[in-house]
BARO-594148 format. One record per residue (C-alpha): residue in three letters; x, y, z. Coordinates in steps of 0.1 Angstrom, whole numbers, plus 5000, padded with zeros to 4 digits. Example, Ala and Ser with C-alpha at 12.3 -4.5 7.8 and 13.67 -1.06 7.14 Angstrom:
% residues 2
ALA512349555078
SER513749895071
This chain:
% residues 241
UNK546548384996
UNK544348464966
UNK545848344933
UNK544648434898
UNK544948124875
UNK544848224838
UNK544347894819
UNK542047814790
UNK541847434796
UNK539147364822
UNK540447014830
UNK543947144837
UNK542647434857
UNK540447214878
UNK543246974886
UNK545647254894
UNK543147454914
UNK542547144936
UNK546247104943
UNK546647474951
UNK543547464973
UNK545147184993
UNK548147404999
UNK546047695012
UNK545447904981
UNK542148064971
UNK542148024934
UNK540248244909
UNK540148094874
UNK540148314843
UNK539848124810
UNK541348394787
UNK543148714787
UNK540048934788
UNK538748754819
UNK542048794836
UNK542249164829
UNK538749214842
UNK539549024874
UNK542549264879
UNK540549574873
UNK539749784905
UNK536049794914
UNK535750144899
UNK536450014864
UNK539450234856
UNK540850254821
UNK542749924817
UNK545350064794
UNK546350364815
UNK549550284835
UNK549750304872
UNK546050294879
UNK546150034906
UNK549049904927
UNK546849644945
UNK544849374927
UNK543649164956
UNK545748874944
UNK549048754958
UNK550248594925
UNK549048574889
UNK549748234872
UNK549648314835
UNK549548044808
UNK550848194776
UNK548747974753
UNK545548174755
UNK542748164729
UNK541948544727
UNK545248724732
UNK548948664731
UNK550148574766
UNK553048824764
UNK550549104755
UNK548449004785
UNK551449014808
UNK552349364796
UNK548749484803
UNK548749324837
UNK551949504846
UNK550549834836
UNK547749804861
UNK549149614891
UNK552449524908
UNK551149174916
UNK553848914909
UNK553348724876
UNK554548374869
UNK554448274832
UNK553647914823
UNK555147834789
UNK556347554767
UNK558947784753
UNK562147694771
UNK564647904751
UNK566448194769
UNK565248454744
UNK561548384752
UNK562248384789
UNK564048714787
UNK561248864767
UNK558748764794
UNK560948914821
UNK561349234801
UNK557549264800
UNK557449244838
UNK557048884846
UNK558648784879
UNK559348424870
UNK558448144846
UNK557647774847
UNK558347554816
UNK555947274808
UNK555847004818
UNK556547114853
UNK556546944887
UNK553847064911
UNK556447104938
UNK558447324916
UNK555447544908
UNK554547574945
UNK558147674953
UNK558147944927
UNK554748074938
UNK556048104974
UNK559248264962
UNK557748544941
UNK555048614967
UNK557648734992
UNK557349084980
UNK559449265006
UNK563149234999
UNK565249205030
UNK567249505040
UNK570449315034
UNK569649294997
UNK569649674992
UNK570549845024
UNK574049985022
UNK573650305042
UNK573850505009
UNK571050644988
UNK572850574955
UNK575650374941
UNK577850484912
UNK579750234891
UNK581350394861
UNK578350514840
UNK575950304860
UNK573950484887
UNK571650304911
UNK569250504932
UNK568250284961
UNK565250474976
UNK563550514942
UNK564850194927
UNK565850374896
UNK568850274874
UNK570550474846
UNK573450424824
UNK575250734811
UNK572150934820
UNK569850694802
UNK567050544823
UNK566850164823
UNK563649994833
UNK564249684855
UNK561949444871
UNK561849414909
UNK564149104910
UNK566549244884
UNK566949564905
UNK567349364937
UNK570049144921
UNK571949444907
UNK571749624940
UNK573149324959
UNK576149274935
UNK576849654934
UNK577249674972
UNK580749504968
UNK582049534933
UNK584649274925
UNK583549044953
UNK582148704943
UNK578648634955
UNK577848264958
UNK574748144939
UNK573248014971
UNK573748354988
UNK572148544959
UNK569148314958
UNK568748344996
UNK568948724997
UNK567148814965
UNK564548534962
UNK564548454999
UNK564548074993
UNK567147794994
UNK565347594967
UNK567947484942
UNK565647504912
UNK565747884914
UNK569247874899
UNK567847874864
UNK565848184872
UNK569048344884
UNK570748274851
UNK567948434832
UNK567948744853
UNK571648784849
UNK571348754811
UNK568449004811
UNK570549254832
UNK573549224809
UNK571249294779
UNK569349584795
UNK572449754808
UNK574149694774
UNK577249564791
UNK577749184788
UNK580949204809
UNK579349394838
UNK578349084856
UNK581048814855
UNK580248454859
UNK582748274883
UNK582347914871
UNK581247684898
UNK580847954924
UNK578548244915
UNK578748604901
UNK580548924907
UNK580049274894
UNK582949424875
UNK582749804877
UNK582649944842
UNK584750244832
UNK583450564818
UNK583450614780
């Protein structure tokens, strides 16, 4: 798999590239946001700020450090998402939930907080690179799900609340669609992680918590997804009005 590493520190990049290479990755190193965006441009040199230009970047994953010298890392993430659907993992020293949610809202698929364990990073790279969600996660035999004012269109992966379109990331949609299949039924954390992230790695639990928080915020319904302490989550169908 080709991986785009966006890291301004050459020593850090060299060490990490060596580790990634040992695990079968072909690493392309970009030292700043501008280099990263050029690497993601299609050969024809399309307008980098025009959305939807290219769905394929040639990379399996983008590993994006937020501490870049030329541009804010969040801004770079937003630009990357405009031009490609390639999964993005943010690398940040900011561990607060607000910062993580902000990154997810911009289109990041996951995050790693510094200092991180190499095994954790590899596990997250493998998790987000599994781009095809299993049928069990979204396949209900229906084209759409209606839960009070929430409407979920499975074929087009569109979500609306009271007619207002809500933009979700891939994993946010997969998580919501899974819970919406059986409103009121508790899904164990392990089951959610297995079906949405396709991994059994325990560390993904923090990512699950952030995605739940982001969904509650975007759908403007904190009570929509209920936490069942020590077990998992369930969707509580909202009422109209």
